Each structure stands twice: as C-alpha cells, then as structure tokens.
N, C-alpha and C positions, 0 to 999 in steps of 0.2 A: 504494500500500500504506500502511495506517495506521501511524503511529508506534507503536513498542512501548514500553510502560511497564515499569518495573522495581520490584518490591516487595522490599525488603531488610529483614531482621531480624538485628540483631547484638546479642548479649547478653554480659554479663560479671558476675562477682562481684568487686567491687573494695572490699569492706568492709561490715560490718554491725554492728549494735548488740548487744552482749552475746551473742557466739557466732554461729552460722550462722542468723540469724533474719531480719532485713530491713535494707535500706539506710536510712540516715538521710534524712528528707525534704529536707534541704539538698542531699544528693547528687542526688536526683531533680530538684530544681529547677535544679541546675547543668547537668544533661544537657539539660533542657528549654531552658534559656537558650542552650546551645551549638547545639542543633538549630534553634532559632528563627533564630539568626544564619546557619545554613546555608541556610535558605529565603531570607533577605534577600540572600545572596551568589549565589543562583541554583543552588546545588548540589542542593537538595531542592525538591520540589513540596509535600510535606506530611510530617507525622511524628506519632508518638504515643509518649510515654514511660510505661512501666508497669513492673511487677515481678512476679515469682513468687518467694516466699521471699526469699532474700538476693540474687537475681539481678536486675539492671536490664536491661530489654529495650527496645531502640530499634526501633520500626517506622518505616520510611522509604519514601517513594515518590519516584521521579525518572525521568528519561528518559536516563540515562547508561549503562545496561547493567549487567550483572553484573561484579563485581570491579573496580568503578571506583575509582581511586586517591583521588579527592576525597571520595567518599562514605565510603570506609573510613577515611580520615584524620580525617574529621569525627567518626565514631564513636569512633575511638581517642582523639582529643583530649577528647571528652566524658567517656569513662571515666577518662582520666588526671586531668582536673580533679576528677572525683568522688573518685578515689582520694586526691588531695592533701587534700581535705576530710576523708576518712576517717583519714588519717594525723594530721592536726591534732587530731582528736578521739580518737586512739588506739583506733579501732574495730578489731574483730577481722578478720583477713585483709585488711587494707588493701592494695589493689593486687594481690591474689593471682593474678588471672587475666591480669595484664599480664606475660607472660613475657619479652618483649623490652624492651630498654632504651629503644628509640625506634621510631617507625613507619618501616617500610621499603618502603612501597608497596602492601601488601596485609595485611588483618587475619588471613588464614589462616596458621596456624603461630605467631601472636604471642600466642595465649591465648584471646581472645574467640571464641565460637562464632558462626557465621553461616549463614543460609539465604536464598537469593535466587532469584527467578524473573523472567524477562523474557518478556512475552507481549503479544499484540494484544488490547486491552481489548474485551470484548463489549458489546453494547447494555446489558445489565444484568450486573454483575460482583460477585456476593457473594464475599467473601473472609474466611477464618477463620484465626486465629492460635492455635495450641496452644503453651503454655509449660509446661515441667516443671522441678521442683526436686528435688534429691537422687536423681538417676538418671542413666542412660547413654543414648547415641544410639539404641540398639536398642529403647528403651522404646516407640517408636511402631510397631515392626515388626508386632506382633500386631494392634493395631487397624487399621493400614493394610492388612494382609493381608485382614482381614475385609471392609474397605470396598471394596477393589478386586478381590478375588478370589472373594468368597463371595456368590452370589446370594441366600442365605438371610438375609444382612445387607442387601445393596444390591439391592433389587428392580429398580432402574434397569438393572442388568446384563442383565435379561431383557426389560424393557418399554420402555426408552429406546433408540431405534434407533442413536444415536451411541455411547452407553455400551456397547451390545452389541458394538461392534467391538473392544472390549477395551482394554487398557492395557499399555504397556511399563514395566518396573520396573528401575531402575538400583540395583544392590546393591553396597555397598562392603565389602571386606575391610579392616576398620579396623586390623587388626594388621599385615598385609602390604602395605598401601597399593595394593590392586588393585581393579578394578571389573569388573562384568559387567552387560550389559543383557539381560533375558529378557522374553518375551512371554506375557501372559495373555489368554485362558484356556489356550492350547496348552501352556504350560510351567508351569502352576500348581503341580503336584506337585514339580517340580524347584526352583522358587522357594522353596517351603516347606522343602525339604530343606536349603537354605542358611540360611534365616532362623531355623530352629529353634535354631541355635547363636547365641544372642544375645550371647555374649561376643566373637564375631568378626565377624559379618555384620550389616549394618543397611541398611535402605532409605534411599537418598539422594534419589532423584527418581522420580516417576511421570509418564508422558507419555500423553496421549490419542492413541489410534490413529485417531481421527476427524478429526484435523487441528486440534484446539483448543489444542494446545501443552501446556505443563507443567500438570499437575493438582495436584501436591504436591511439596514440597521439605523436607528435614530437615537440620539441622546435625549432621554426623557427626564433628566434630572430637573426638579423644580427648585430653583435656587432660593426662592422666598420661603418655601416650606422647610428647607434645610436650615436656613438662617433664623427662621421664626419672625422675620420682619422683611420689609422691602429693601433689597440691596442691589436691585438691577434685574433685567429680564434674563431669560435662560439662553436665548440666542443659539438654537439647536443646530447640530450638524447631522447630515444624513449621508451614508455611504451606500452605493448600489453597484451591483455587477450587471453588465449589459451583454446582450446578444446571445445567440446559440442556446435557446431554451429559456432565456431571460428576456424581459422587454428590451427592445433595441434602444440605442442611444437617442434616436429621434422620438421614440415613444415615451421615454423618460422626460424629455424636454417639452413635449407638446402641451401638457396641462398648464405650463407656466405662460403660455400665450394668452390664457384667460386672466382677467383681472380678479384677484382674490383678496378678500379682506382677512387680515390676521390681527390677533390681539397683541398688545404691547405698546410699541411706539413711545411717545413722550411719557416719562415717569412710570412706564409699564401700565398705563391706565387707559389707553385709547385703542380704538380700531383704526387701522390704516391699511392701504393696499400694498401688496407685495410688489417690490420694484426690482426686477431682474437686471443685473449689471455686472461689470467686471470688478474684481477686487480693487483695482486702482480708482474706480468710480464709486466705491461703496461707503465713502465718508458721509455720514448722515448730515443733512443740512436743514431741510424744511421741517420745522417742529421736531427736530431730532430724528428725521426720517426722510421720506417714508421708509418703512421697514424694508431692508435690503435682503436679496437672495443672490448668491453667486454659485456658479457650477464650474468645476475644473475637472478635466479628464486626463487619464494616463492609461498606458498599457502596463500590466503587471508582468514582469519577465523574471522568472526564477527568484521571486521575492524582492525584486528591485522595480522602481518606478521608471518608466520610459515615457518622456514627453517629446517635445519638439527639439530638445537639446541634442548635440552630437552624441551618437552612440558611444557608450563607454565613458561618459562623463562621471565625475566623482559623485558619491552619494550626497544628496542635498542640492546638487546643482541641476535644476530642472526648469523646463519651460512647458507648463501644462497647456492643454487645449482649453481656451477660455470661451465657454459656450455662450454666455450671455453678453459678450462684447459687441456682437455684430449689430448693424443698422436695422435688421429685421425686428429687433426687440424694441426699437424706438416706439413702435405702435403701443406696446404694453406699458412702456415707461410713461408715455404721455397719458394713457388711460389711468395708470396708477396715481399720477399726480392729480388728475381730475377727480378721481374717486376720493382720494385723501383730502383734497380741498373741500369737496362736498361734505365729508364727515366733519371737517373742522367748522363748518357753518353752525353746527349744533353746540359748539363751545363745550361747556362742562355738563351738558345734558346727554342722557342716553338717546340714541344708540352710539353717539360718538365715544362716550366713556364705557368702560366695562360694566357688567352687571354687578350687583352687590356682593355675590359670592366671591368673585375674583378681586373686587376692590378691598376685600378684607386683608389681602396680602400686599397692599400698596401703602402709601403714607397717609391715606384717607382716615383710617381709624383714630389716629392721634387728633385729627380735627374734630371728628364726631364725639370723641370722649368729652371734650369741653362743652359741646352743645347739648349733650344728653342731660347734663346737670340742670339745664334751664327748662327742660320739658315738664309740663304740668298735666295731670290727669284731666280728661274731659268731664264736665258735669254729667 
C-alpha cells in the first residue's frame, strides 16, 4: 500500500497594519523562515506561505498524518514569532488568534484554524486551497453543497462513473460540538435541512464513496466560542482534491460566480457578499470588506507542491495558479459590492446585522448589559 501524504493548512490573524487589513511583510517572511527550517528538520516535505486579508495561511505537506504534534508546533511557533514582530511594531490585534499561553500538543482549541487531509496520492493530484477573510466556517457550506450535491452544478455527478457513486458529508454542530455523517444523493434533502442554519451547522469533510478518500476539508473552529468572547471572525480555509472521480477544477469554481451573502464582515456582526479575488487584492477596504475569498491551485507531486515555478524549485518557492485573479470575476466582484452596499443601507438593523443568537458572540452583549438594568416591567 502506498504511503499516505498529508496536506495541512493552518491559519491565524496575529496582527496587521492599521486595523484589520494585512500582515506586515516581515511577519510573512518570518513564517517562511520558520517553515523552511521545518523542511530542513524533516518535519515538512514542502510548504507555501500566503495570506487573505489580515490572515496568514500556512500550506504544508508531510507524511506525519493529521494532528501531528511536530507539524502543529511548527505552525504555532511561526505564528508566535510573527506575533512578536507585530507587537514590536505595535500592529493592530497583535497575537489575537493565539488564545493559549503556550503550545500544548495540538493547535485545535488554541486559536488558529486548521484543515487537514491524509490520502493516497493519485497519479495526477490537482489540489485547490480556498481562503476566506471576514466570515465564518459555514461560508463554504452553500458552494460545497452545490458542488457535491447538485448535478446542475457538477455534471460529473451524472457522467463520471466514480463521482456518480456519491459522497458522504460530515457536518459539525459548531455550537454543541457534535457531528453527523450523511450520504448523498440519498440524504441530500436532509443534509440541506441542517446546512441551511449557517449559524450552527457547517460542512467539515466530504468523502468519496468510490474509495478515493477525502475530497474536501474545512476549518470549522469557532474562535469566539473558544475564547468565550468576540476576538475576531474565524476566516475559514477549505482544501479540495479535483478531477478523476472528484469534481473538476471548473466545477469547484462555478458556484462562486453567484453572489453569496456570508456572515461576519465588520466586527463579525454583519452580512456581506463574498468577493472572489487574488490574495494581492484581498486587503479589506469597504467597511472592513466585503468578505474576501481566494483560491490557489497546485499539483501535488510525491508530497511536494508544483505550481507555475520552474520544476525542481526549492521547497516554499512556488507560484500557484490564482483562480480568482482573472477579469471574468469582475462581474461577481461588482455584484458583491452592490449587494454589500444594499445590506449597508439597513445600518444596524436586521437583516444587515446578524440574528440575536450569533450576536451573543460579538461585542453587543456588553452594550445590552447596561441597558437591561433600565428595563421596567409592563403594567
């Protein structure tokens, strides 16, 4: 049996220049330096450091399996050192996603978000990384539902013999820390009955029923629940495998041509439209947004990432395919701004702001605490 490779993405906001904008280049360079050392130590096979908005994203490949202590500690140390630089420069939110005082064996529950998948590498293994800023883990539930459940989006569900066998969907109740695995197409409607509640349920993993292993994985960590108060949005990552029994690259991208509202945005308290763009254009501007989504693609080759860089380049030196950079996405970007502008006309009124259940995990309860003292019983 072939050795299984692991793809890990760990992300965190540990400081940014002038508000929730983007990390300083020195912070990115420090993370690159730390992961390069991880390759030299034999912890990683390859890596890539990038960002979306104010979040640093670490893409890592290795043969150590999911939840590996050495891999997670390497990511923690990289974020810690980047946070130290942020503190020296007095950057905004320095170290905000590092909720623990020290690393305790696993990144889960410590603040940073993570998505990992272990699988047997196919002869050709296209892999795509979606990164989001100013939104919550369920932001991918709508596009992933279209991709894996809807034959009008993914023709492969009809004409690809392996994809036609369907997919199992692992759904997490992020409020009550529970999970359920359901099968599509048989339970498609029941799956959607859960996922429609985006404040509570989110897709964590999707598995091929044709024996190809994990198809997609999402970071579903709720930062506010972990911290017990509002410290920033979750800004989830999603990793998917494409082609040959999986949805094609184009099928993964198609749903993002629709304008989708997601929760988060300013102060984690508003609905705004997903804005697909390149990482270099992901700096939030309009009302700390609109919420950004980026997508980068690589080939996985014997545990290493291959992009558009020369073959045989050193680990970490990569030029990924940047899927949302092109002019065809201007249509969606324009619509995203229009939709977001419309939502802003409601100001602090619903539906522009989140419902009361989610607002419990923002800064709003502190305001209401003072007002409740003034409430009187009706006669």
